[in-house]
GUMARFI-544099 format. One line per field, with one value per residue: residue number from 1; x, y, z of N, C-alpha, C in turn; residue in one letter. Coordinates in steps of 0.2 Angstrom, whole numbers. Atoms other than C-alpha are relative to their C-alpha. Example, Ala and Ser with C-alpha at 12.3 -4.5 7.8 and 13.67 -1.06 7.14 Angstrom:
BEGIN
n	[1:2];
n.c1	[4:-4];
n.c2	[-6:-6];
n.c3	[0:-1];
ca.c1	[62:68];
ca.c2	[-22:-5];
ca.c3	[39:36];
c.c1	[4:-4];
c.c2	[6:5];
c.c3	[0:3];
res	[A:S];
This chain:
BEGIN
n	[1:2:3:4:5:6:7:8:9:10:11:12:13:14:15:16:17:18:19:20:21:22:23:24:25:26:27:28:29:30:31:32:33:34:35:36:37:38:39:40:41:42:43:44:45:46:47:48:49:50:51:52:53:54:55:56:57:58:59:60:61:62:63:64:65:66:67:68:69:70:71:72:73:74:75:76:77:78:79:80:81:82:83:84:85:86:87:88:89:90:91:92:93:94:95:96:97:98:99:100:101:102:103:104:105:106:107:108:109:110:111:112:113:114:115:116:117:118:119:120:121:122:123:124:125:126:127:128:129:130:131:132:133:134:135:136:137:138:139:140:141:142:143:144:145:146:147:148:149:150:151:152:153:154:155:156:157:158:159:160:161:162:163:164:165:166:167:168:169:170:171:172:173:174:175:176:177:178:179:180:181];
n.c1	[-1:4:-3:4:1:3:-1:6:4:-1:2:8:2:-1:3:5:7:0:-2:6:-2:3:-3:-7:-4:-3:-7:-5:-5:-6:-4:4:-2:-4:4:-3:-3:-6:-1:-4:-5:1:-5:-7:-2:0:7:2:4:-4:2:6:6:3:1:6:-1:3:-5:1:2:7:2:2:-1:-1:3:-3:3:7:2:2:7:2:7:4:0:7:2:7:1:7:3:-5:1:-4:-7:-3:-1:-5:-6:-2:-3:-7:-5:-2:-4:-6:-7:1:-5:3:5:-3:-4:3:3:4:7:4:6:6:4:7:6:-1:1:6:0:1:7:4:-1:5:-2:1:5:-3:2:0:7:0:4:6:0:3:7:2:5:5:1:6:5:2:-4:1:-7:1:1:-6:-3:-5:-4:0:-6:-3:-1:6:6:3:7:3:-1:3:-5:1:6:-1:-2:6:4:-4:-1:-7:-3:4:2:-4:-7:-3:-2];
n.c2	[-2:4:4:0:-7:0:-7:-2:-4:-7:-1:0:-6:-3:4:-4:1:-5:-6:-1:0:6:1:1:-6:-2:3:-6:1:2:-6:-6:-2:-6:-6:-3:-7:-1:-5:-6:-3:-7:-3:3:4:-4:-2:-6:1:0:-6:1:1:-6:-1:-3:-7:0:1:7:0:-1:-7:-2:-7:-1:-6:-7:-1:-1:-7:-1:1:6:0:5:6:0:-7:-1:-6:-2:-6:-5:-4:2:-2:4:7:0:-2:6:5:-2:1:7:2:-4:3:7:5:3:5:6:3:6:-2:-6:0:0:-3:1:-6:2:-5:-6:-6:-3:-5:-7:-2:4:-2:-5:-5:3:-3:-1:6:-3:-2:-5:2:-3:-5:2:-1:-2:5:-4:2:4:-4:3:-3:-7:-3:-5:2:-1:7:2:-5:1:4:-3:6:-1:5:-1:-1:6:5:-1:-1:2:-3:-6:1:-1:6:6:0:-2:7:6:2:5:0:-5:-5];
n.c3	[7:5:6:6:2:7:3:3:-5:2:7:1:1:7:5:4:-3:-6:3:5:6:4:7:1:0:7:0:0:5:-2:0:1:7:0:3:7:-1:-4:-5:2:-5:0:-4:0:-6:-6:-1:4:6:6:4:5:-4:-1:-7:-2:-3:-7:-5:-2:-7:0:0:-7:-2:-7:-3:2:7:0:-1:-7:-1:4:2:-3:4:3:0:2:3:1:-3:2:6:6:-1:-5:2:5:-3:-4:4:2:-6:-1:6:1:-1:4:-3:-6:3:3:-4:-3:-6:1:-1:6:-3:3:1:1:0:5:-3:1:5:-3:1:-5:-7:-2:-4:-7:-5:-6:-4:-7:-1:-5:-5:-1:-5:-6:-1:-6:-2:-4:-6:0:-3:-6:-5:-1:-3:-5:-7:-4:-3:5:3:8:2:6:5:5:0:-7:0:3:-4:-7:-5:-7:-3:-3:-7:-5:-1:-2:-7:-1:-2:2:-6:-4:1:-3:4];
ca.c1	[398:386:393:379:381:371:376:359:352:358:354:335:333:340:330:318:303:307:314:298:308:298:307:324:338:345:360:376:389:406:415:410:410:422:415:416:426:441:447:453:468:464:478:497:506:506:487:487:475:483:483:471:458:445:444:429:426:417:427:432:427:409:399:398:397:405:400:411:404:386:376:372:353:347:331:317:314:295:289:270:266:247:245:259:258:265:280:283:282:294:307:306:309:323:331:330:337:351:364:364:379:369:355:367:377:375:371:361:343:330:316:298:288:270:254:252:253:238:232:232:214:207:214:200:202:206:192:195:195:196:178:174:167:149:146:142:124:115:105:89:85:71:55:52:66:64:81:73:71:83:85:95:110:112:124:137:136:125:115:111:93:90:96:87:98:99:84:82:90:73:64:79:81:96:101:96:85:93:111:122:125];
ca.c2	[963:957:944:944:961:965:980:980:988:1005:1001:999:1017:1021:1008:1014:1008:1020:1034:1033:1032:1022:1026:1022:1034:1044:1036:1047:1049:1042:1058:1076:1083:1097:1115:1123:1139:1145:1156:1173:1180:1198:1201:1198:1188:1203:1205:1221:1222:1219:1235:1227:1225:1239:1248:1254:1273:1268:1268:1250:1255:1257:1273:1275:1293:1297:1309:1323:1321:1322:1338:1347:1345:1327:1327:1317:1299:1302:1319:1323:1337:1337:1351:1362:1376:1374:1385:1376:1359:1365:1372:1356:1344:1355:1354:1335:1333:1346:1334:1319:1311:1308:1300:1289:1284:1266:1273:1287:1291:1287:1299:1295:1310:1308:1318:1333:1351:1362:1372:1391:1392:1379:1388:1398:1413:1408:1411:1417:1402:1413:1415:1430:1426:1430:1446:1444:1441:1449:1436:1444:1442:1430:1439:1427:1435:1452:1461:1474:1462:1465:1446:1443:1453:1456:1443:1448:1430:1431:1415:1421:1425:1408:1396:1393:1400:1397:1400:1417:1420:1425:1409:1397:1391:1397:1380:1363:1355:1344:1350:1361:1378];
ca.c3	[133:119:108:96:88:72:61:53:69:62:44:47:49:32:23:9:19:34:23:12:-3:-15:-31:-37:-34:-49:-55:-53:-66:-65:-69:-70:-88:-92:-95:-112:-114:-105:-91:-96:-86:-81:-68:-67:-53:-42:-43:-54:-68:-85:-97:-109:-96:-96:-80:-71:-67:-51:-35:-30:-12:-17:-15:4:10:26:39:33:15:20:19:35:33:27:18:26:20:16:10:8:-4:-2:10:2:-10:-27:-23:-7:-15:-29:-17:-6:-21:-27:-10:-10:-28:-25:-19:-32:-23:-7:-18:-27:-12:-5:12:5:5:-8:-1:-6:-13:-11:-15:-26:-21:-19:-34:-31:-38:-26:-11:-2:8:26:38:55:66:82:89:100:117:120:129:147:150:164:174:180:198:203:208:222:232:239:241:252:266:280:284:268:263:244:236:223:215:199:203:221:217:208:221:238:251:270:281:287:305:312:308:311:329:337:345:339:352:366:361:372:365];
c.c1	[-4:5:-3:-1:-2:1:-6:-5:0:-2:-8:-2:1:-3:-6:-7:-1:1:-6:2:-2:2:8:4:3:7:5:5:7:5:-4:3:3:-5:3:3:7:0:5:4:-1:5:7:1:-1:-7:-3:-4:5:-2:-5:-7:-3:-1:-6:1:-2:6:0:-2:-7:-2:-2:2:1:-3:2:-3:-7:-2:-2:-7:-1:-7:-4:-1:-7:-2:-7:-1:-7:-2:5:-2:4:7:4:2:6:7:2:3:6:5:2:4:6:6:-1:5:-3:-6:3:4:-3:-3:-4:-7:-3:-7:-6:-4:-7:-5:2:-1:-7:0:-2:-8:-5:1:-6:3:0:-5:3:-3:-1:-7:0:-5:-6:0:-3:-7:-2:-6:-5:-1:-7:-5:-3:4:-1:7:-1:-1:6:3:5:5:1:7:3:0:-6:-6:-3:-7:-3:0:-3:6:-2:-6:2:2:-6:-4:4:1:7:4:-4:-3:4:8:2:2:6];
c.c2	[-4:-3:0:7:0:7:2:4:7:1:0:7:3:-5:4:0:6:7:2:2:-5:0:-1:6:2:-2:6:-2:-1:6:6:3:7:6:2:7:-1:5:5:3:7:3:-4:-4:4:2:6:-2:1:7:-1:-1:7:2:4:7:0:-1:-8:-1:1:8:2:7:0:6:7:2:1:7:1:-2:-6:1:-6:-6:0:7:0:7:2:6:6:4:-2:3:-3:-7:0:1:-6:-6:2:-1:-7:-2:5:-3:-7:-5:-3:-5:-6:-4:-7:1:6:-1:0:3:-2:7:-2:6:5:6:3:4:7:2:-3:3:6:5:-3:4:0:-6:2:2:5:-3:4:6:-2:1:2:-4:4:-4:-3:5:-3:3:7:2:5:-3:0:-6:-2:5:-1:-4:3:-6:1:-5:0:0:-6:-6:1:1:-3:3:6:-1:1:-6:-6:0:1:-6:-6:-3:-6:0:6:6:3];
c.c3	[-5:-5:-6:-2:-8:-3:-3:5:-2:-7:-1:-1:-7:-6:-4:3:5:-3:-5:-7:-5:-7:0:0:-7:0:-1:-6:3:1:-2:-7:1:-3:-6:1:3:5:-3:6:0:5:0:7:6:2:-3:-6:-6:-4:-5:3:1:7:2:3:7:5:2:7:1:1:7:1:7:3:-2:-7:0:1:7:2:-5:-1:4:-5:-3:0:-3:-3:0:3:-1:-6:-5:1:5:-2:-5:4:4:-5:-3:5:0:-6:-1:1:-3:3:6:-3:-3:5:3:6:-1:0:-7:3:-5:0:-2:0:-5:4:-2:-6:3:-1:5:7:1:5:7:4:7:4:8:1:6:6:1:5:6:1:7:2:4:7:1:4:7:6:1:3:5:7:4:3:-5:-2:-7:-1:-6:-5:-5:1:7:0:-3:5:7:5:7:3:3:8:4:1:2:8:1:2:-2:7:3:-2:4:-4:3];
res	[M:A:T:N:Y:S:A:S:Q:Y:E:K:A:F:S:P:K:Y:L:Q:N:W:C:L:A:K:P:T:K:E:S:I:P:S:H:E:G:Y:T:Q:I:I:A:N:D:R:G:H:L:L:P:S:V:P:R:S:K:A:S:P:W:G:S:F:M:G:T:W:E:M:P:L:K:I:P:P:A:R:V:T:L:T:S:R:T:A:A:G:A:A:S:L:T:K:W:I:Q:K:N:P:D:L:L:K:A:S:N:G:L:R:P:E:I:L:G:K:P:Q:D:P:A:S:Q:K:K:P:Q:N:S:V:Q:Q:A:P:S:P:A:I:I:P:R:S:P:A:T:D:L:S:S:P:D:Q:P:P:S:A:H:P:S:A:G:H:T:P:G:P:L:S:P:A:S:A:P:K:C:P:P:R:S:P:C];
């Protein structure tokens, strides 16, 4: 056990040089000054408000709205009126503002209403966006192919006259050379 124990080994860490406190500390007051004024008693010994104290009209439990008090349909949090007609925008904003209790409740909604409805004068007559399919085109047969030749049977495919087909059976060999048939 060490016989030479120095308490300053712990005090070195708190010296102004190591704490980088290069200014003197603010002097503290010996006693705390008393506050001016007085405390007004608003409740009796049982915790009830005295009759002279004005009471608030709001509920002491806050404005929380439970599940049963909420409306069946809750308005959205963000509403855009940009693509709506004036009548549609008016009915939507009327529906949102229909239940003021929901808007004032602590857990209620504060929906944002963005954009402006369309003017009826700026609306154009809707154009037909459905396009008709073009009528079926008849592809003419190539003059290079002769349909009257007995070697090729007529094909029902519309591009049969335009693509080179297989060799005619008369000019094609029946078996490839050096292969058993």
